N, C-alpha and C positions, 0 to 999 in steps of 0.2 A: 502494500501501499503504498500510498508518495506521502510522507511525512508532514512536508511543507505546505503539499496540496490540503488537508486536512487541517492543519494549525492555521492555516489562511481561513479557510470555515468558521471553525472554531472562534477563532479571535482569542479569546483567556481559557485557560485551561492548569489543571494540574497535571502530574506526573500518571498519577492512577487513571486517571478519565482519559486520559488518549491511549495510552496503553491498553484500556478496557475497549474503545473504540476500535483500534486498529487490531489488537489481537496478536502482539505483537512487542517485545521490546524495542523502546523506543530510544532508549535511551544516547546509545552514538548519533543517533542524524539530531535529535534535538540540540546536542553538543554541537554539531557541524553548523547548524541553524545561527545557534548563540555566536559561536566565531563569525558568521556572515554577517551578523548584524541584521538577523533578518525576524529575529527575537528577543526578548526580553525578561530574564525574573530578578522576580521580587514580588517577596510574600506567600513566598510558597505558590504562586501561579506565575505561568508562561504566558506572556503575552504578544499575538503576531505584530509587528513592524509596517504598515503598509509602507512602499516605496513612495518617495517622494516624486514627483513632475521635475523633469529640467527646463530650467530655463532657458527659452528660445531665442531670443536674442542678450546681446550684451554689446553696451555704448561703447564707442572710443574716442578720444579728444583728439580734437586735430591739430596739427602743429604749423607753423609758417614753414613756407617751401622757397627755396630758389631754383627749381631745376626747371625742365627745360617746357616747351608750351606744344601738344600735342593733339588736334581731335581727333574724336574717336574714330571716326570713318578712316582717317588718315594710320593709326594705329591697327587699326582690324587689316587694311591689307598689308602694311608691312610683320604682322605677328604673322598672317597667312605665308608671306613670300619667303620669310625668314628664318623661321621659326618649324610651324607644318611640314610648311614643303620640303624638308630638310630632313626633318626627326619623323616623318609620322608617314604611314601608306598613302597611296592615293584616296580609298575610301574612307580611312581617318578625315584628310583634308577635305573631301566635299560634306562629309557631315559636319565637321569645322564650320566652314564656311555658309551653310545653309543653316545651322544652330546662329553663329554670328548674323547673318543678313538679315533672317526672319523674326527671332526672340528676344537677343541681345543690344541690336543696333537702333530699331523703331524706336527704345527706351532712354538712349543715349547719343542719339545723333547730333544733339545740339548740344552736346558739352565737350569740353576739353578732356581727356585723357586725366592730367593732373590735375583735374578739379571734382572727381570722383571722389565722394564720400564714404564714410560707414552710411550714414543717411540713406546714401543715395542707393544702395546695395539692399538693403531694407525696403524704400522705395519698389526698388525694382520687384524686388520678392513679391509683395502686397500682389504688384503690377503683372506679375505672371500666373497668381494665383488667380488673377481677379480673369484673366485669360481664359481659365480653366484647362492650364495643360497637365497631362499627367503628372504624378510624382517623382517618375522615374525622368522623364524627358525634363523636369523642373532641376533635377539635382545635376541632370547634367550640363545643363544650361548655366546654374551657378557654378560649378565645378570647371567649366570651362572659361566664364569667363575670370574667376580667379584665378588662372592659370596666366590670363592673358597677363592681369595686371601683376600678376609677380614676376613674369617675364620685363615687364619694363621696368619693372621696380628693380631688377638685378643687374638691366642693365646701365641703370643710376639714371632712366630719361627721366621717370617722378621717383616721388619720396616713399615711403614706404609706411604712411599715415593709414591707408586703406586695408586691412587684413582681418580678412575670414576665411572660415575653414567650413567645406560642407562634407560634413562625416556622417556615418552610419551606426548608430548608436546600439543597434542590436544584431538580431537576427538575417544574417544574408537575406534569407527569399522573402523578409517579409520588407517593405519599403513604405511608408506612409509620408507625407508631408510634416509631420510632428518631428520626423527624425532630421529633417533638415536643422540643422545650429548653424548661427552664424558667432566667432570667436572674431572681436577687434579690439 
């Protein structure tokens, strides 16, 4: 029997109660749950701890910069020609070009690359959610935007004030929008 599932269902219980329900010796499994901070023991009772939801966005601060000014469209062309064409396969190049043209460029077309802030990234995330993009497409689009920004940061063309990550929080086979986290 899955002791963690039973503990989650019972919420509060004694050792005798859970052993009677599970019809087995549960001490070792309860110790593991205590070590993982999923259970708390006090006054003879075990209490199951619910996982706290993770924060979706973290705000960053802006800094004064003295870097080059480059339009977003020029940055896209430079990125595609000098990075993607030289380091990626043809199908990846085509996919990146489509994603940049149809998803990313419409939002950032009137901006300079060095003017993009963390707030712009959050607004872009909301913009993409409003267009009802599938979660996987949204994740891949944000990851490509992050890759492009990091490329120009590493070249020294723009500063490093806009930093974020798109990462999977848990199970690889299940991806939902709440698993896209911005760290800036």
